SEZA-527964 format. One line per 4 residues: number of its first residue (from 1); their letters; for each residue x, y, z of C-alpha. Coordinates in steps of 0.05 Angstrom, whole numbers, plus 5000, padded with zeros to 4 digits. Layout:
BEGIN
NUM> a> X,Y,Z ~ ...
***
This chain:
BEGIN
1> mdhl> 5965,5034,1382 ~ 6024,5013,1339 ~ 6058,5080,1351 ~ 6063,5061,1425
5> egyt> 6107,5001,1413 ~ 6160,4998,1468 ~ 6116,5032,1520 ~ 6095,4995,1583
9> ksdr> 6025,4967,1585 ~ 6005,5021,1634 ~ 6033,5075,1588 ~ 5995,5046,1529
13> vyef> 5929,5047,1568 ~ 5943,5117,1593 ~ 5956,5144,1523 ~ 5895,5108,1496
17> lkek> 5848,5136,1549 ~ 5878,5206,1546 ~ 5868,5209,1471 ~ 5796,5185,1478
21> ilta> 5782,5240,1530 ~ 5818,5296,1493 ~ 5783,5279,1427 ~ 5714,5275,1460
25> sykp> 5704,5201,1447 ~ 5695,5198,1523 ~ 5655,5257,1549 ~ 5647,5288,1618
29> rdri> 5615,5241,1668 ~ 5623,5180,1622 ~ 5640,5119,1663 ~ 5707,5083,1651
33> vire> 5696,5009,1661 ~ 5762,4975,1678 ~ 5742,4906,1652 ~ 5718,4934,1586
37> isrl> 5783,4973,1575 ~ 5826,4914,1594 ~ 5788,4869,1546 ~ 5791,4921,1490
41> lgvs> 5866,4931,1496 ~ 5884,4859,1513 ~ 5915,4874,1581 ~ 5900,4856,1653
45> dipv> 5863,4902,1701 ~ 5927,4925,1735 ~ 5955,4971,1680 ~ 5885,4999,1670
49> reai> 5880,5017,1744 ~ 5950,5048,1741 ~ 5930,5090,1680 ~ 5866,5112,1714
53> qkls> 5904,5133,1776 ~ 5952,5176,1733 ~ 5895,5208,1694 ~ 5859,5223,1760
57> segl> 5921,5258,1787 ~ 5921,5301,1723 ~ 5848,5320,1731 ~ 5821,5283,1670
61> letk> 5785,5230,1711 ~ 5748,5229,1777 ~ 5749,5168,1821 ~ 5704,5151,1880
65> shrg> 5703,5090,1925 ~ 5656,5036,1900 ~ 5634,5080,1841 ~ 5694,5072,1796
69> arva> 5723,5125,1749 ~ 5687,5177,1707 ~ 5711,5230,1659 ~ 5718,5293,1700
73> ainl> 5663,5345,1696 ~ 5683,5414,1673 ~ 5688,5469,1726 ~ 5675,5534,1688
77> knlk> 5704,5580,1742 ~ 5769,5541,1746 ~ 5772,5536,1670 ~ 5769,5612,1661
81> eifl> 5828,5620,1709 ~ 5868,5565,1674 ~ 5856,5596,1605 ~ 5878,5664,1631
85> irte> 5943,5635,1658 ~ 5955,5591,1596 ~ 5948,5652,1550 ~ 6003,5688,1587
89> letl> 6050,5629,1595 ~ 6042,5603,1524 ~ 6055,5672,1497 ~ 6119,5674,1539
93> aarl> 6138,5604,1514 ~ 6128,5628,1442 ~ 6175,5687,1454 ~ 6228,5641,1482
97> avre> 6218,5592,1425 ~ 6236,5647,1375 ~ 6303,5653,1411 ~ 6315,5579,1427
101> akse> 6281,5535,1375 ~ 6327,5488,1339 ~ 6325,5483,1263 ~ 6298,5412,1265
105> eivk> 6241,5435,1309 ~ 6222,5490,1260 ~ 6225,5439,1203 ~ 6178,5393,1243
109> ldhl> 6130,5451,1256 ~ 6130,5468,1182 ~ 6115,5395,1166 ~ 6056,5395,1214
113> vrim> 6027,5457,1180 ~ 6029,5419,1114 ~ 5994,5359,1145 ~ 5940,5403,1175
117> decy> 5929,5433,1106 ~ 5917,5363,1080 ~ 5869,5348,1137 ~ 5831,5412,1123
121> qsnn> 5826,5396,1049 ~ 5798,5327,1064 ~ 5753,5354,1119 ~ 5786,5308,1170
125> ipey> 5771,5349,1232 ~ 5793,5297,1284 ~ 5861,5290,1252 ~ 5868,5365,1243
129> tryn> 5853,5373,1317 ~ 5905,5321,1336 ~ 5960,5353,1293 ~ 5940,5422,1318
133> refh> 5952,5397,1389 ~ 6019,5368,1368 ~ 6039,5434,1335 ~ 6026,5475,1397
137> mlli> 6059,5426,1444 ~ 6121,5424,1399 ~ 6122,5500,1397 ~ 6118,5502,1473
141> rach> 6175,5452,1481 ~ 6217,5491,1432 ~ 6225,5545,1485 ~ 6272,5496,1521
145> apvl> 6252,5523,1590 ~ 6237,5459,1630 ~ 6200,5491,1688 ~ 6156,5532,1642
149> ieii> 6141,5472,1598 ~ 6121,5430,1658 ~ 6073,5483,1684 ~ 6040,5493,1616
153> enly> 6033,5418,1604 ~ 6001,5409,1673 ~ 5951,5465,1658 ~ 5939,5436,1589
157> mkse> 5919,5369,1618 ~ 5871,5403,1667 ~ 5836,5442,1612 ~ 5842,5412,1543
161> nskm> 5782,5364,1551 ~ 5738,5427,1555 ~ 5745,5433,1479 ~ 5706,5368,1469
165> ifty> 5641,5407,1471 ~ 5664,5458,1419 ~ 5646,5447,1346 ~ 5702,5470,1301
169> dser> 5683,5513,1241 ~ 5720,5489,1178 ~ 5730,5561,1155 ~ 5762,5579,1221
173> lcvs> 5808,5519,1215 ~ 5833,5545,1148 ~ 5847,5614,1178 ~ 5879,5581,1239
177> nieh> 5928,5543,1196 ~ 5946,5606,1158 ~ 5965,5634,1226 ~ 6006,5571,1239
181> reiv> 6044,5584,1175 ~ 6056,5656,1197 ~ 6081,5630,1265 ~ 6132,5585,1230
185> dgli> 6153,5643,1186 ~ 6162,5686,1248 ~ 6207,5632,1279 ~ 6249,5631,1216
189> ekde> 6252,5707,1214 ~ 6267,5711,1289 ~ 6208,5759,1296 ~ 6190,5752,1369
193> ekva> 6134,5804,1369 ~ 6100,5772,1309 ~ 6100,5702,1339 ~ 6078,5727,1408
197> rlir> 6021,5767,1377 ~ 5996,5708,1336 ~ 5997,5660,1394 ~ 5962,5709,1440
201> fqke> 5908,5721,1388 ~ 5898,5646,1376 ~ 5894,5631,1451 ~ 5847,5688,1469
205> ngfr> 5802,5675,1410 ~ 5800,5599,1419 ~ 5790,5601,1494 ~ 5735,5653,1487
209> nvlh> 5697,5609,1438 ~ 5704,5548,1482 ~ 5679,5585,1543 ~ 5620,5612,1504
213> alml> 5602,5542,1479 ~ 5607,5514,1550 ~ 5564,5568,1581 ~ 5512,5558,1526
217> sqsm> 5512,5483,1537 ~ 5505,5490,1613 ~ 5449,5540,1604 ~ 5411,5493,1558
221> rge> 5419,5437,1610 ~ 5394,5483,1665 ~ 5459,5479,1705
***
């Protein structure tokens, strides 16, 4: 957690737990034991409790009296609605980013595409996934519309852990990063329709695959 130097202890625990949830290290219904986390990170129980409270408010954890905290279960009906809204709002954010993105943000996006290429070449799927998430969040923030960004980030936190059940196909990752390159090119060219089309395709395709995997998983468990 060296990259979190300067953060409060509560922030450090929050970022640690969030990353574990979003990368599927902690899965739905897994129990979060405060004493174990505090010992692992070398902090007292207080910042762990604060982080758990924040993650619960964002929908990533569930807390019940005398039962502690668990990674939130996935509600398929709610998830479908969130994905539908995210597709529309992230497409809008992409359009605005074409108009508003600063040159240094486009350079950073280009750099992330190069890093993802390296991750794909070395078959480092977890790192690819992390940088993919960073790419899309940077693109969203490049729209420079604070209210829209806040709404999308809130929906993101309520839904992104659903992808933990989805197995990424390495060939699809290659195609996905080609699309990322085209998105960056579209930003440079100020081609709003191109960027919006690519983002909508990525979101609809990705969300459809996640929902299919979740429905299959629930069917196999008899839920």
